[in-house]
Each structure stands twice: as structure tokens, then as C-alpha cells.
KEKE-3310 file (N, C-alpha, C; in steps of 0.2 Angstrom, whole numbers, plus 5000, padded with zeros to 4 digits):
npx = (5004:5003:5011:5002:5006:5019:5014:5019:5026:5020:5007:5003:4991:4988:4982:4973:4961:4954:4958:4950:4939:4925:4909:4897:4879:4879:4872:4856:4854:4848:4831:4822:4808:4809:4807:4798:4790:4791:4791:4796:4812:4818:4820:4829:4841:4841:4837:4828:4825:4820:4813:4815:4810:4814:4807:4810:4818:4827:4822:4830:4839:4844:4832:4829:4832:4840:4833:4840:4834:4835:4830:4833:4833:4834:4848:4854:4851:4856:4867:4874:4878:4894:4895:4884:4891:4902:4898:4894:4903:4914:4905:4904:4917:4922:4924:4922:4917:4912:4905:4893:4885:4886:4873:4867:4863:4851:4840:4829:4817:4814:4822:4836:4844:4850:4853:4853:4862:4852:4850:4847:4845:4843:4848:4864:4861:4849:4849:4859:4852:4842:4850:4857:4868:4884:4897:4913:4916:4909:4908:4921:4921:4913:4919:4931:4926:4922:4935:4943:4935:4937:4952:4951:4945:4955:4967:4964:4965:4954:4944:4930:4919:4909:4904:4894:4881:4872:4873:4879:4876:4868:4870:4859:4866:4873:4883:4892:4890:4896:4888:4880:4887:4888:4896:4908:4925:4940:4954:4970:4977:4973:4958:4945:4930:4917:4909:4899:4893:4889:4894:4904:4913:4933:4942:4951:4943:4930:4940:4943:4954:4958:4958:4958:4963:4966:4952:4942:4949:4950:4933:4933:4936:4926:4914:4918:4919:4905:4897:4901:4897:4884:4881:4886:4905:4905:4893:4880:4865:4866:4875:4883:4889:4893:4904:4914:4914:4921:4932:4939:4941:4937:4934:4921:4922:4917:4915:4915:4921:4935:4955:4959:4952:4948:4961:4964:4952:4955:4967:4963:4958:4966:4972:4981:4983:4996:5000:4989:4980:4982:4987:4999:5015:5015:5004:4985:4989:4994:4983:4977:4988:4985:4984:4970:4963:4970:4971:4962:4956:4961:4960:4949:4940:4937:4933:4923:4920:4919:4906:4893:4890:4876:4862:4851:4833:4826:4814:4812:4817:4815:4812:4806:4806:4815:4818:4810:4792:4787:4778:4774:4782:4770:4770:4770:4779:4789:4793:4799:4799:4787:4783:4793:4801:4802:4815:4818:4813:4822:4827:4825:4834:4846:4847:4851:4852:4849:4862:4871:4871:4878:4882:4873)
npy = (4993:5011:5025:5039:5054:5066:5081:5096:5107:5121:5115:5109:5109:5120:5115:5100:5094:5081:5080:5088:5089:5083:5091:5087:5081:5066:5050:5045:5053:5063:5068:5066:5067:5076:5089:5104:5110:5129:5138:5141:5146:5149:5143:5131:5125:5112:5110:5115:5128:5126:5134:5130:5123:5117:5105:5099:5107:5115:5129:5142:5138:5134:5138:5138:5132:5132:5122:5111:5103:5090:5083:5063:5059:5065:5073:5061:5061:5075:5072:5075:5070:5067:5082:5082:5076:5080:5094:5090:5084:5093:5105:5099:5098:5110:5125:5142:5161:5166:5157:5145:5136:5118:5106:5094:5080:5070:5057:5051:5042:5047:5060:5070:5079:5096:5101:5115:5134:5147:5161:5176:5189:5189:5189:5196:5200:5205:5216:5223:5227:5236:5246:5250:5252:5249:5259:5264:5260:5253:5242:5238:5232:5221:5215:5212:5202:5191:5188:5185:5172:5166:5163:5155:5144:5141:5137:5124:5119:5122:5125:5137:5141:5148:5162:5175:5188:5182:5171:5177:5179:5189:5190:5191:5202:5207:5206:5193:5179:5164:5155:5141:5128:5120:5119:5117:5111:5100:5104:5099:5104:5107:5107:5103:5103:5112:5124:5135:5151:5162:5174:5177:5168:5164:5164:5155:5144:5145:5144:5130:5125:5120:5125:5133:5139:5152:5155:5158:5171:5178:5180:5188:5198:5202:5203:5213:5224:5224:5228:5239:5245:5243:5230:5219:5217:5210:5208:5200:5196:5182:5168:5162:5175:5181:5176:5178:5192:5192:5183:5192:5202:5215:5230:5240:5258:5266:5285:5287:5279:5278:5281:5272:5259:5256:5250:5240:5229:5227:5222:5208:5203:5199:5191:5181:5171:5169:5181:5186:5195:5189:5176:5174:5174:5179:5175:5174:5185:5197:5202:5205:5214:5226:5243:5246:5241:5248:5252:5242:5233:5214:5206:5210:5211:5196:5191:5198:5211:5222:5235:5233:5239:5240:5234:5222:5224:5214:5207:5194:5177:5169:5175:5181:5191:5196:5188:5178:5176:5160:5146:5131:5118:5101:5090:5077:5076:5075:5064:5060:5068:5069:5056:5042:5034:5016:5005:4998:4984:4970:4965:4979:4987:4987:4996:5008:5022:5023:5019:5029:5039:5038:5043:5052)
npz = (5001:4996:5004:5011:5003:5012:5021:5018:5029:5026:5023:5033:5048:5061:5072:5077:5070:5074:5087:5095:5108:5107:5105:5102:5110:5118:5110:5114:5125:5124:5114:5098:5099:5112:5108:5105:5088:5083:5075:5056:5052:5040:5022:5011:4998:5001:5013:5027:5040:5055:5070:5086:5104:5118:5127:5139:5146:5160:5172:5170:5157:5143:5130:5118:5101:5084:5073:5060:5048:5036:5022:5019:5007:4996:4999:4996:4980:4976:4979:4992:5002:5008:5010:5020:5031:5032:5037:5049:5055:5057:5064:5076:5082:5083:5090:5093:5096:5083:5077:5072:5085:5087:5093:5094:5085:5075:5068:5058:5050:5037:5038:5042:5057:5063:5076:5082:5087:5092:5083:5085:5077:5064:5046:5040:5028:5029:5035:5029:5018:5021:5029:5017:5012:5022:5034:5032:5044:5052:5044:5044:5058:5056:5046:5052:5063:5056:5049:5060:5062:5052:5053:5064:5058:5048:5055:5058:5043:5038:5026:5022:5013:5008:5010:5015:5014:5018:5025:5037:5053:5064:5080:5098:5103:5094:5087:5074:5067:5060:5051:5043:5034:5025:5012:5019:5020:5025:5020:5015:5006:4992:4984:4972:4971:4961:4970:4980:4979:4965:4964:4975:4971:4968:4956:4952:4956:4949:4937:4941:4943:4954:4972:4989:5005:4999:4995:5001:5005:4996:4995:5005:5004:4990:5000:5007:5001:4994:5007:5009:4998:4993:4985:4976:4968:4956:4943:4938:4925:4921:4927:4921:4917:4927:4930:4920:4922:4935:4929:4920:4930:4931:4939:4945:4953:4966:4967:4979:4989:5000:4996:5007:5010:4995:4989:5000:5000:4983:4988:4991:4982:4973:4960:4958:4968:4976:4980:4985:4998:5016:5011:5010:5014:5027:5030:5039:5048:5041:5038:5050:5052:5043:5037:5036:5044:5058:5074:5081:5091:5092:5103:5110:5103:5100:5112:5114:5120:5112:5109:5098:5081:5077:5086:5086:5088:5100:5108:5115:5120:5111:5100:5083:5073:5065:5056:5041:5040:5037:5033:5047:5043:5037:5049:5047:5037:5046:5054:5065:5074:5079:5085:5093:5085:5079:5081:5062:5054:5054:5039:5034:5039:5030:5022:5008:5007:5023:5028:5024:5034:5047:5056:5059)
capx = (5001:5007:5009:4999:5007:5020:5013:5022:5025:5015:5002:5001:4988:4992:4978:4972:4950:4952:4963:4946:4934:4916:4904:4889:4877:4880:4863:4851:4851:4842:4827:4817:4803:4808:4808:4791:4792:4789:4790:4801:4816:4820:4821:4837:4839:4840:4837:4824:4826:4817:4814:4811:4807:4817:4801:4812:4823:4827:4823:4835:4845:4844:4828:4827:4837:4837:4834:4841:4831:4839:4829:4838:4833:4835:4854:4857:4850:4859:4876:4874:4879:4897:4894:4882:4896:4909:4895:4892:4912:4917:4906:4903:4921:4924:4922:4923:4915:4908:4905:4886:4885:4880:4872:4866:4861:4847:4838:4821:4815:4815:4826:4843:4841:4855:4853:4860:4862:4846:4854:4839:4846:4844:4855:4866:4859:4843:4851:4864:4848:4838:4854:4856:4877:4888:4899:4918:4919:4903:4910:4927:4918:4908:4923:4934:4923:4923:4942:4944:4933:4942:4959:4950:4944:4960:4972:4962:4964:4945:4940:4923:4917:4902:4906:4891:4880:4865:4876:4881:4867:4866:4865:4857:4871:4873:4888:4891:4890:4895:4881:4880:4893:4888:4902:4914:4930:4945:4957:4978:4981:4970:4952:4942:4924:4914:4904:4898:4889:4893:4897:4909:4920:4937:4944:4954:4936:4930:4943:4944:4963:4961:4957:4963:4962:4965:4948:4940:4951:4945:4928:4931:4936:4919:4910:4918:4914:4897:4897:4905:4894:4878:4880:4895:4909:4903:4887:4875:4860:4867:4881:4891:4891:4898:4910:4917:4917:4928:4939:4942:4944:4937:4932:4919:4923:4913:4920:4913:4926:4941:4958:4962:4946:4948:4967:4963:4949:4962:4973:4959:4954:4971:4972:4987:4984:5000:5001:4983:4980:4980:4989:5004:5019:5013:4996:4981:4994:4994:4977:4977:4992:4985:4981:4964:4961:4974:4965:4956:4957:4957:4959:4943:4934:4937:4930:4914:4919:4915:4900:4892:4885:4869:4860:4846:4829:4822:4809:4812:4823:4812:4808:4809:4803:4822:4817:4804:4787:4787:4772:4778:4779:4768:4770:4772:4786:4796:4792:4803:4796:4780:4784:4798:4800:4805:4821:4817:4812:4828:4827:4824:4840:4853:4844:4858:4850:4852:4868:4874:4869:4878:4886:4869)
capy = (4998:5018:5030:5044:5059:5069:5087:5101:5111:5126:5112:5106:5112:5122:5112:5094:5094:5075:5081:5091:5088:5082:5092:5085:5077:5059:5049:5042:5058:5069:5064:5072:5073:5083:5097:5106:5117:5135:5142:5141:5152:5150:5135:5132:5119:5105:5110:5118:5128:5128:5136:5125:5123:5110:5105:5095:5111:5116:5135:5148:5133:5136:5130:5140:5130:5130:5114:5111:5096:5090:5077:5060:5054:5073:5072:5055:5062:5081:5071:5080:5066:5067:5087:5083:5071:5085:5099:5086:5081:5099:5109:5095:5099:5117:5131:5149:5163:5170:5150:5145:5130:5111:5104:5090:5077:5063:5055:5048:5038:5052:5066:5072:5084:5096:5106:5124:5139:5151:5169:5178:5196:5186:5189:5201:5204:5209:5222:5226:5229:5239:5254:5251:5253:5253:5265:5262:5259:5246:5237:5235:5230:5214:5210:5211:5196:5184:5185:5180:5164:5161:5162:5150:5139:5139:5135:5117:5118:5121:5128:5137:5141:5150:5167:5180:5191:5176:5165:5177:5180:5193:5188:5196:5208:5212:5202:5189:5172:5159:5148:5135:5123:5113:5118:5118:5106:5102:5103:5101:5110:5110:5103:5105:5105:5119:5126:5144:5159:5165:5182:5177:5162:5166:5165:5149:5140:5146:5138:5121:5127:5118:5130:5130:5144:5158:5157:5163:5176:5183:5180:5194:5206:5203:5204:5220:5228:5224:5230:5246:5250:5241:5227:5215:5220:5208:5207:5201:5191:5177:5165:5165:5182:5183:5171:5180:5197:5190:5183:5197:5207:5222:5232:5247:5259:5273:5289:5288:5275:5280:5276:5265:5252:5252:5245:5234:5225:5225:5217:5204:5203:5198:5184:5177:5167:5170:5187:5188:5197:5181:5170:5176:5171:5180:5172:5179:5189:5201:5206:5208:5221:5229:5250:5246:5237:5251:5253:5236:5226:5211:5201:5211:5209:5190:5191:5202:5217:5229:5239:5231:5244:5235:5229:5220:5223:5206:5207:5188:5172:5168:5183:5178:5196:5196:5180:5177:5170:5154:5142:5125:5112:5097:5086:5069:5075:5076:5060:5059:5075:5069:5052:5040:5028:5009:5002:4998:4976:4968:4967:4986:4988:4988:5003:5010:5027:5025:5019:5033:5043:5033:5048:5056)
capz = (5000:4995:5010:5008:5003:5018:5021:5018:5036:5025:5023:5043:5052:5068:5076:5070:5072:5077:5094:5098:5109:5103:5109:5103:5114:5115:5107:5118:5132:5120:5109:5095:5104:5119:5106:5099:5084:5087:5067:5052:5051:5032:5017:5006:4993:5003:5023:5032:5046:5060:5075:5092:5108:5119:5133:5146:5148:5166:5171:5165:5153:5136:5127:5112:5100:5080:5072:5053:5043:5028:5017:5017:4998:4993:5000:4991:4973:4975:4981:4995:5008:5011:5013:5028:5036:5033:5041:5057:5059:5060:5068:5083:5085:5080:5096:5091:5098:5077:5073:5076:5088:5084:5101:5094:5080:5077:5060:5058:5045:5033:5039:5047:5060:5068:5083:5082:5094:5086:5082:5083:5075:5057:5043:5039:5021:5028:5038:5024:5014:5026:5029:5007:5013:5027:5034:5035:5053:5055:5039:5049:5063:5055:5044:5058:5068:5049:5048:5066:5062:5047:5054:5069:5052:5043:5056:5057:5037:5035:5022:5024:5007:5005:5013:5009:5017:5020:5030:5044:5057:5071:5090:5102:5106:5086:5084:5070:5069:5053:5048:5037:5036:5020:5011:5023:5020:5028:5015:5016:5001:4988:4982:4965:4966:4962:4975:4984:4978:4962:4965:4981:4969:4967:4948:4954:4957:4941:4934:4941:4945:4963:4977:4995:5012:4999:4991:5007:5006:4990:4995:5012:4998:4991:5007:5012:4994:4997:5013:5008:4991:4994:4979:4975:4963:4949:4946:4930:4924:4924:4931:4918:4914:4934:4929:4914:4925:4939:4926:4919:4935:4931:4945:4946:4961:4968:4968:4985:4991:5002:4996:5009:5009:4989:4991:5004:4994:4981:4993:4994:4975:4969:4954:4960:4975:4982:4980:4989:5006:5019:5008:5010:5018:5035:5033:5040:5054:5039:5037:5056:5052:5038:5039:5036:5052:5063:5079:5079:5098:5089:5109:5117:5099:5102:5120:5113:5124:5109:5108:5089:5078:5077:5090:5083:5094:5102:5115:5118:5117:5104:5094:5077:5070:5059:5051:5036:5043:5034:5038:5048:5038:5038:5054:5044:5035:5050:5061:5074:5082:5082:5091:5092:5080:5082:5075:5057:5054:5051:5031:5030:5040:5025:5016:5007:5011:5030:5028:5021:5039:5052:5063:5063)
cpx = (5006:5005:5007:5004:5010:5018:5018:5024:5018:5006:4998:4997:4991:4987:4974:4962:4950:4954:4957:4942:4928:4910:4896:4885:4877:4873:4861:4850:4847:4839:4824:4812:4802:4809:4802:4793:4787:4788:4796:4804:4819:4821:4826:4835:4838:4839:4830:4826:4821:4817:4809:4813:4810:4812:4802:4818:4821:4826:4829:4842:4840:4839:4826:4833:4833:4838:4833:4837:4832:4837:4834:4838:4835:4845:4858:4859:4855:4864:4879:4878:4886:4898:4891:4886:4899:4906:4897:4898:4914:4913:4901:4910:4925:4919:4924:4916:4907:4906:4898:4889:4880:4881:4870:4865:4857:4844:4833:4821:4818:4820:4833:4843:4848:4852:4857:4858:4857:4850:4850:4838:4845:4850:4856:4863:4854:4847:4856:4860:4843:4842:4857:4867:4878:4893:4907:4921:4914:4905:4918:4926:4916:4914:4928:4931:4924:4930:4944:4941:4935:4947:4957:4950:4951:4964:4970:4964:4959:4944:4930:4918:4911:4900:4899:4887:4873:4866:4879:4872:4873:4864:4862:4862:4876:4881:4887:4892:4889:4891:4883:4885:4895:4892:4909:4921:4936:4950:4965:4981:4977:4964:4948:4936:4921:4908:4903:4892:4891:4897:4904:4915:4926:4938:4945:4948:4934:4932:4947:4952:4963:4962:4958:4960:4961:4957:4943:4942:4948:4939:4928:4931:4929:4913:4911:4915:4906:4892:4896:4900:4885:4876:4888:4896:4907:4897:4883:4870:4862:4874:4886:4894:4895:4903:4916:4920:4922:4934:4942:4947:4942:4931:4927:4920:4922:4916:4919:4919:4934:4944:4961:4957:4947:4954:4966:4958:4954:4968:4970:4958:4961:4970:4976:4987:4988:5004:4995:4985:4977:4985:4996:5011:5017:5006:4991:4983:4993:4987:4976:4982:4991:4981:4975:4960:4965:4966:4960:4961:4957:4957:4952:4939:4931:4931:4923:4914:4917:4912:4900:4890:4878:4865:4853:4838:4826:4819:4810:4819:4821:4809:4811:4806:4808:4821:4810:4799:4785:4782:4777:4776:4775:4771:4774:4777:4793:4793:4793:4800:4789:4780:4789:4796:4805:4808:4816:4817:4820:4830:4826:4832:4845:4852:4849:4856:4852:4860:4875:4876:4871:4880:4880:4866)
cpy = (5006:5021:5034:5052:5063:5079:5091:5106:5119:5123:5110:5112:5114:5117:5106:5094:5085:5075:5084:5088:5085:5086:5092:5080:5069:5054:5047:5048:5064:5065:5069:5073:5077:5089:5098:5112:5122:5138:5140:5147:5153:5140:5136:5126:5112:5105:5115:5119:5130:5132:5130:5124:5118:5109:5102:5102:5114:5125:5139:5143:5135:5131:5131:5136:5134:5124:5114:5104:5096:5083:5070:5060:5061:5073:5069:5059:5069:5079:5075:5076:5069:5075:5089:5082:5076:5092:5096:5086:5089:5103:5104:5096:5106:5123:5137:5154:5167:5164:5150:5137:5124:5108:5096:5084:5073:5064:5052:5044:5042:5056:5065:5077:5087:5103:5110:5129:5142:5156:5173:5184:5194:5190:5196:5205:5208:5218:5226:5230:5234:5247:5253:5250:5253:5257:5260:5258:5253:5240:5233:5230:5221:5209:5209:5205:5191:5184:5182:5172:5160:5161:5156:5145:5137:5136:5127:5116:5117:5124:5131:5137:5145:5157:5172:5182:5186:5171:5168:5181:5184:5191:5193:5203:5211:5211:5196:5183:5168:5157:5147:5131:5118:5112:5118:5111:5105:5099:5106:5106:5111:5105:5108:5106:5110:5120:5133:5145:5162:5172:5183:5172:5166:5163:5156:5140:5139:5143:5132:5122:5124:5125:5128:5137:5152:5161:5159:5170:5182:5183:5187:5201:5207:5206:5213:5224:5229:5227:5237:5251:5247:5233:5226:5219:5216:5204:5205:5197:5185:5175:5165:5172:5184:5182:5173:5187:5197:5188:5188:5202:5215:5225:5241:5251:5264:5277:5292:5284:5278:5277:5270:5258:5249:5249:5240:5228:5224:5220:5209:5201:5202:5191:5180:5176:5170:5176:5190:5191:5189:5174:5169:5173:5172:5180:5177:5186:5197:5206:5207:5215:5225:5238:5247:5245:5242:5254:5246:5232:5221:5206:5204:5210:5202:5188:5195:5206:5223:5229:5237:5237:5244:5232:5228:5221:5216:5208:5199:5180:5168:5169:5180:5185:5197:5191:5181:5173:5164:5150:5134:5120:5106:5091:5079:5069:5074:5071:5060:5062:5074:5063:5049:5033:5021:5009:4999:4988:4975:4968:4975:4991:4989:4993:5007:5019:5026:5024:5024:5039:5040:5038:5050:5050)
cpz = (5001:5003:5009:5009:5009:5017:5021:5025:5032:5024:5029:5044:5058:5072:5073:5074:5078:5083:5097:5102:5108:5108:5108:5109:5113:5113:5114:5126:5129:5113:5105:5097:5110:5116:5101:5097:5084:5079:5063:5051:5045:5029:5014:5003:4996:5010:5024:5039:5051:5066:5083:5099:5114:5128:5139:5149:5156:5167:5171:5162:5148:5136:5121:5108:5090:5076:5063:5051:5035:5028:5015:5008:4993:4992:4997:4985:4973:4978:4987:5004:5010:5013:5018:5031:5037:5039:5049:5058:5062:5063:5075:5087:5087:5087:5096:5093:5092:5075:5078:5079:5087:5092:5099:5088:5080:5068:5062:5051:5037:5032:5042:5050:5060:5072:5085:5086:5085:5089:5080:5079:5068:5053:5042:5033:5022:5033:5033:5017:5015:5025:5019:5010:5020:5028:5035:5040:5055:5049:5043:5056:5062:5051:5047:5062:5061:5049:5055:5065:5058:5048:5059:5063:5050:5047:5059:5049:5036:5031:5021:5017:5004:5011:5007:5015:5022:5025:5036:5048:5062:5077:5092:5104:5100:5085:5079:5070:5061:5053:5044:5032:5029:5015:5013:5021:5022:5020:5015:5010:4995:4984:4976:4963:4965:4963:4979:4977:4970:4959:4969:4974:4966:4958:4949:4955:4952:4935:4934:4941:4954:4967:4986:5000:5004:4995:4997:5008:5001:4993:5001:5009:4996:4994:5007:5008:4996:5001:5014:5003:4992:4991:4976:4968:4955:4948:4938:4932:4925:4926:4927:4914:4922:4934:4924:4918:4929:4935:4923:4923:4937:4937:4945:4952:4960:4970:4975:4990:4992:5000:4999:5006:5000:4989:4994:5001:4989:4981:4992:4988:4970:4965:4957:4966:4979:4983:4984:4997:5012:5018:5008:5015:5027:5037:5035:5046:5049:5037:5044:5055:5047:5040:5040:5043:5060:5070:5083:5086:5095:5097:5110:5109:5100:5108:5120:5116:5121:5108:5099:5089:5078:5080:5089:5090:5094:5107:5119:5116:5110:5101:5087:5071:5063:5054:5046:5040:5038:5038:5039:5044:5040:5043:5052:5039:5038:5057:5066:5078:5083:5089:5088:5090:5081:5077:5069:5059:5051:5042:5029:5035:5034:5019:5018:5009:5018:5031:5029:5029:5045:5058:5065:5070)
residu = (UNK:UNK:UNK:UNK:UNK:UNK:UNK:UNK:UNK:UNK:UNK:UNK:UNK:UNK:UNK:UNK:UNK:UNK:UNK:UNK:UNK:UNK:UNK:UNK:UNK:UNK:UNK:UNK:UNK:UNK:UNK:UNK:UNK:UNK:UNK:UNK:UNK:UNK:UNK:UNK:UNK:UNK:UNK:UNK:UNK:UNK:UNK:UNK:UNK:UNK:UNK:UNK:UNK:UNK:UNK:UNK:UNK:UNK:UNK:UNK:UNK:UNK:UNK:UNK:UNK:UNK:UNK:UNK:UNK:UNK:UNK:UNK:UNK:UNK:UNK:UNK:UNK:UNK:UNK:UNK:UNK:UNK:UNK:UNK:UNK:UNK:UNK:UNK:UNK:UNK:UNK:UNK:UNK:UNK:UNK:UNK:UNK:UNK:UNK:UNK:UNK:UNK:UNK:UNK:UNK:UNK:UNK:UNK:UNK:UNK:UNK:UNK:UNK:UNK:UNK:UNK:UNK:UNK:UNK:UNK:UNK:UNK:UNK:UNK:UNK:UNK:UNK:UNK:UNK:UNK:UNK:UNK:UNK:UNK:UNK:UNK:UNK:UNK:UNK:UNK:UNK:UNK:UNK:UNK:UNK:UNK:UNK:UNK:UNK:UNK:UNK:UNK:UNK:UNK:UNK:UNK:UNK:UNK:UNK:UNK:UNK:UNK:UNK:UNK:UNK:UNK:UNK:UNK:UNK:UNK:UNK:UNK:UNK:UNK:UNK:UNK:UNK:UNK:UNK:UNK:UNK:UNK:UNK:UNK:UNK:UNK:UNK:UNK:UNK:UNK:UNK:UNK:UNK:UNK:UNK:UNK:UNK:UNK:UNK:UNK:UNK:UNK:UNK:UNK:UNK:UNK:UNK:UNK:UNK:UNK:UNK:UNK:UNK:UNK:UNK:UNK:UNK:UNK:UNK:UNK:UNK:UNK:UNK:UNK:UNK:UNK:UNK:UNK:UNK:UNK:UNK:UNK:UNK:UNK:UNK:UNK:UNK:UNK:UNK:UNK:UNK:UNK:UNK:UNK:UNK:UNK:UNK:UNK:UNK:UNK:UNK:UNK:UNK:UNK:UNK:UNK:UNK:UNK:UNK:UNK:UNK:UNK:UNK:UNK:UNK:UNK:UNK:UNK:UNK:UNK:UNK:UNK:UNK:UNK:UNK:UNK:UNK:UNK:UNK:UNK:UNK:UNK:UNK:UNK:UNK:UNK:UNK:UNK:UNK:UNK:UNK:UNK:UNK:UNK:UNK:UNK:UNK:UNK:UNK:UNK:UNK:UNK:UNK:UNK:UNK:UNK:UNK:UNK:UNK:UNK:UNK:UNK:UNK:UNK:UNK:UNK:UNK:UNK:UNK:UNK:UNK:UNK:UNK:UNK:UNK:UNK:UNK:UNK:UNK:UNK:UNK:UNK:UNK:UNK:UNK:UNK:UNK:UNK:UNK:UNK:UNK:UNK:UNK:UNK:UNK:UNK:UNK:UNK:UNK:UNK:UNK:UNK:UNK:UNK:UNK:UNK:UNK:UNK:UNK:UNK)
# end
């Protein structure tokens, strides 16, 4: 048998995810029937997210959560099994103040379920659309939190690959939490799958040139521009049109944008990864040391000691005003939440679909 290739010092992660404590509840301690559905927070391509309350919580303990529900047959059909297993593996071990927490996972005959922290302030996207654009100071606060989250993920060689305002939620104190790890992956060098949101894709992803951590730093440049300007730098009616613009690299710079912000964004949007901010010899430290961030107390920010620029108005822990008010899906589509299912008869236990979600 061939030995796996040895990783160069640059490729070796600073931390190893396998060594981290697993924070997910052990099977059997919590059951799906311990939760009641209070509302629907959102729906995606293969998932819906519900607001749930834990019926058995003791007074004063956390009892409101977000429950991500994914249909097994859809995950298999859309070839997302590997992604969802990676999402569980990563979120069960990563703990960071700016990353959503995973508390438990479950499955029933139809779905898999992920119990996550409920982040009540809604998507940064909503707040950005309402404000139209953010000032450099507001942008700096949010981007700094994202950079700390990505720096932490990258220390495990995890690339996030889905940075966009819709995946950034504001907590009750106005701090961001990175959510939706469906595209996150542990990559020691580079990977070749085309995934992400067209406006945020780095040129190397579009060109199938193999991509790594540098793709996340490119996305930071796109996000910084979108927060300051109100729309992303590469915009078109079709995905193909967006890709063409990204590869041409022509950015329209509004006259109102200050020189320092422009230079900072350009440093992220360098088509050559080896010259891209965050991916050079100094790594993420180059971003922290950039003049655009002058005056940021990174340690105080990570300890959440700085007052956030937008503090979402919430009246209670289960306030959903910052989310769309969608109907609750029919309970027969989520049988495990209604009653405990009996283990399947022996002849059904080798169901190929169930076999792919053994971790849940």
C-alpha cells in the first residue's frame, strides 16, 4: 500500500480537528420528541430551518434552538451526503464565538436533524439591504469578526467556501455568527469541487484550478465591497456573465470610496493567490496588521467586549421578527418530532440511504 503524501510545513494544520473534544450530545440523552416546533426560520435548497423549544429544559437553561432538517433522499439525489457528514464532523468539534454551535444531531426514517444555536438577529443581508450600505467603521467591525472566524477555521485547514451576507447571523448583542457549513471542507492543499455563490467565487474556483484557503480571503474582499457599496463588485443577470466579469477582474470603484478601503479590497481580490492578502507568507496576520484595521483590538473583539454597531431589537429568546414568517411544514414530513420511531425490521436495516448517515 502506498504511503499518503507527507504534508509540507505550510500545509500542516496548526491544530488537528480529530484532537478536539466532541461537543455534540451523545446519542440517547436527547430525543427528537423532546422538542416542539415553534416556527420556520428559513428554507434552502435541501434544508429547512425550524425554531424549536426544548420541552424538558430546566428553568434558566437554554431552551430555544434552531433545528436544521435535511431530507435524506434529496441529499443522496443531489450528492450532498459527503458535504452533510463533513458539516457534522466540523461543527461537532469547532467552537468559536463567531461560529454557530452544534449541540446534537438526530435522524428518523425521512430526515437528518441538526440542533444549532438560535441566532435571533437575522441575516446580515437583511440589515445591509435596510441600510443600503454600511460605513467603513461598521464594515470594519463585521469584517474583523469574520476574519477571526476564518483564521480559526483555517488553523484546522478547514475552508468555509460559502461566505455571503445570507450566511452571517447577528446575535442578540449584534455580533456575527457564521452559519451553514454545508460547503466547509478540511483541505490540506487544495480541492477541485465547484461550489459556492457565483458572485463570491474566486477565479481559481471558476477555472477549476484547485482552490484552498485563499478562496475564503477572496470572498472577504467581495463581502467588504458589498458592505461598503451595497452590491457585489461582479454582478450580472447570469452566472456565466458573473464568471466572465470575475475572470476579467474589472471592478467599478465608486467615487465615494476612500483610497484605503479600495487598496484593502484590491489586496483581497488579487487574481494571483500567492500575492493575495491572507495567503502570503505572513498568513492571516497580514490582514490583522493591515492599516485598514488600524486601532482594532483583536483580543477584545474575540472576547466580545466591543459594542456592536447594530444591536437587533429582540423582545425574547424566541423572537423571530428578523426572519421570514414561513408556515410550519406538515408534521408527517418530520415523523421523529411527533413520536419515537421503532427501529426498522431486519430486512430494512440495510437500506442504502440509511447506511450513508451512520454518524447522525
